[in-house]
N, C-alpha and C positions, 0 to 999 in steps of 0.2 A: 578389063575394067570399065571400060564406056561403051561396051555394047548393052542394049536397053532389055535383056534378058530378063525372067523373071527371078534367078538367083541373085542379080546384081541390083536389082530394083527392091527386092525384099528384104536382104541383108546386107550384102557389100556396099552400096551408096550409103544407107544409113549409120552404118558404121564408119564409113570414112568422113561423113558429115559433122558426127560426135567427136571425132577425134580433132577434126579442125575446129571444133568449138573447144574443146580444152586447149587446144594448139594456139589459138587467136586470144583466149583469156589469159594464158600465163605468158604469151608475147605482149600483151598489152601491161601487164603487171612488171614488165621489164625483168622476168626470171628467165635466168641463165640455163640454157639447153631445154626450150620449150617442149619439144618434141618428145622428149624421155620422159617429162613430167605428164605431158599428154598421154602418151603411152601405158605409164601407171594409172593416172585417173581413168582412162577409158577401161582397162584392166579390172579396177576396182569396181566399176559402173557394171560391168558386162557380170562379175562374179556375184553382185550384189543380185543384180534382177536373176540370176539362176540360182541364187541362194536356196530358195524354197524348195527348188526342185532336186538340187543337190544333197540338201538335208534331209529329203523325205529318202532319197537313193541311199545314204549313208546310214539313216535308222533301219531301213528294211534289211540291209547288209550287216548291221550289227544284231537285229533280232534273228536271222538267219542263222548266224554265228552262234549265239545264244541256245538256239534247237537243235544245233548241229548232234549234242550228245545223246538227246531223244530221238533224233531220227534215225541215229545209229542203232538206238536199242531196239526202235521198230524193224529195222531191217534185221536185224539178228532174227527178231522174234517173229516175222511173218516172212523168212526168206524164199519160203518154198509156195509163196501164195502171192502173187503180184496184185491181184487185183485187191485182197484185204489188206496189203500194205500200202497200195494209194489211198483207200478210204482212211486209214490209220492216218497217212499223213495229211491229207486233207484237214479231217477232225482236229489233228494237233494243231496245223494253222489256225482253223477257225477259233479253236480256244484260246490261242495267244493273240489275235487279231494282226496275223501276218498275211501278207499276199505277196507269193513268190514271184508275181509279174512286178510287182511295185518297182523293185529297182532298177527294172528294164527302162521304162517308159521315161524316165529322166534321162537317161543316157541317149537313148534316141532324141528327144529334143535339144538336148545340149549339141550334140556332134554337128548339126548346120552351123550352129553357131562359132564353134570351134574351128570350122574349116574357113568360114566367111572371115574370122580374125587372121588368121592363116593368110587367106589371100590378101587381105588389106595391107597387114606388115609387111609381106614378103614384095609387093608391089611397091609399097612405099618406099623400103630400105633396101630394095635390092641394089642401090647405089651404082644405077645406069647413067640412061640420059635423063638428067635432072631438069631439063627444059621441055622434052616431050613429056616426062612425068606430071609437072606444073600444070601444062595444057591439057593432059587427061583429067586431071584432079579439079580443075577448074570448069570443064564442062558439065560435072555431074554434083557440083554444090546445090545447095538449097537457097542461097541467100546470095547475094554478091557480096556481102560483108566478110563473107568467108573464102573468097578468092584468094589464091597467093600468087605474091610478085617472086618470091624466093622461099626456100625451105631451109632451116639450118637443121642438118642432120646431126650435130654434135649434141653429146650431153656429158657435163663435166669435162669438157675435151677430147671426149671419146667420140668416133664418127660410128653410128648406131647401124651404118649399111655396112660395114666390114664383117668379116666371118671369121671365126676362130683359126680356120684351115689355113688364113692367111698370116700365120703369125710370124713365117720366116721373113716376110718384109714389114709387118706393123710390130712384132714386138712377142717374145714369149710368154709375155703375162697373159694374152689372149688364152692360152690352155687353161687357165686357173678358171674361165667361164664354162664351158661343158664340165669340169670337175665339180664345180658349185652345182650346176644343173643336176647331174647325177647323184650327189648326195643330198638333195633337197628331195629328189624324188625318190631315194633309197629311205628315207627317213619318214617320208608320206606312205610309203608301200609297208613300210614297219608298223605304222601306227594302225593300218587296215588290215593287219593279219592279227588272228584270235591267239590269245595267251595260251600258252600249251598247259593242260592240268598235270597237277603232280600226282603220277599213278602210283599207287601203295603195291609192294609186293604181295601177291596173292597165296595163298595156302596152295598145298599140292593138291591137284585135281586128278578126276579120273583121265584116261586117256583121251576119250571123246571131246571131253570140254575142253583138254589142253589144245588138243587141235584146231578146234573152233577159236579159240583165244587167240592162237599162233595166226591165224587166217585172220582175224579182225585186226591185229596188231600190224600184220602187214600191209593191210589197206589203211591204217593209219598213219604208217611210216612212208607209205608211197605219196599219202596225199601231202603230207609234210615236208617229204622231200620236192615237191613240185612247188609248195610254197616257197621254199628256200630258193629254187632255180629261180622263181619270177621274182623274187626279191632282190636277186643279181642281175637277172637279164633285163629288167625294166628299167633300172637308172641307167645301164650300159647302153640301153637303147635310146634314150632321153639325151644322155651327155654326147652319143653321136650326131642326133640330131641337132643338137647347141653347135657342136663343132663345125657342122655343114652351112647352117643358116645364119642370117644376120644377128649383129649382136641385141637389136630392137626385138625381135623373136624371143631370145633368150630371155631379155628382160620381161617381157609380157609372161612367158610362159614361168618364170622364178616369182614374180609376184602373184599370179595366178594359182601357183602351188602352194607359196606361205599361206596364203588364204585360204585354201582348202585345209592344210595342216591345222590352221586355227581351229575351222569347223570340224573337223576329226577329231582334235581333242576335247571340243565342246560335246560331240556325240559320245566320246568313249566317258566321260565323266557322268553322263546320264543314266541313271538306275534302270 
């Protein structure tokens, strides 16, 4: 963290200093557990900073979901002519003002921030040599007023540096943290999934048309099955991460996820 690399100077050090600003502010107000509130304030600040990019990403994803029936129809219509299919898809995107790449750029911009936040929280909350940690932090602060003499890792009496994987020594209640993280991630994934349209039964069709319909139904079923698997695997994956990482990281991720859910709900209400 103290090495003057481009990554540290451009992302890690500013985030550490902003975290210290919040920590010092809550400490000056005599708020108990200032580090926990500082983590929450920093998470909200980063989320608000990235909000325009994330909103653009979510809107782009929603538009793509809305266009999926039209894209499927074009795939059937031009299934034997890829060139015509691509032109028809581009025309459809143009008509509806959709840029397929618009959802990728915000993710690429957010990714360095998320990695930097992980590095900051992991190094601050790893519950190792506290004196060495304080010395390292004090060498990268932007102003002497931010220097630390001590660092209170407790939040409502809970040490943010411990991990749920240490539940055998710190209590079984720690297992509720990865469970909560997994549930929040499941709900957020559920909000991002398109609602399945209700299909009416079709009258009897010629054999050729039935074969085509069966193929399309298989493709739809496969896509739906993959979405269901993602809705199961993603919460399990993040729950596992929360089980292995310090509680401060779970606090950050859960606050970040709750704000993401609120933003997703807002996008879903838009026409």
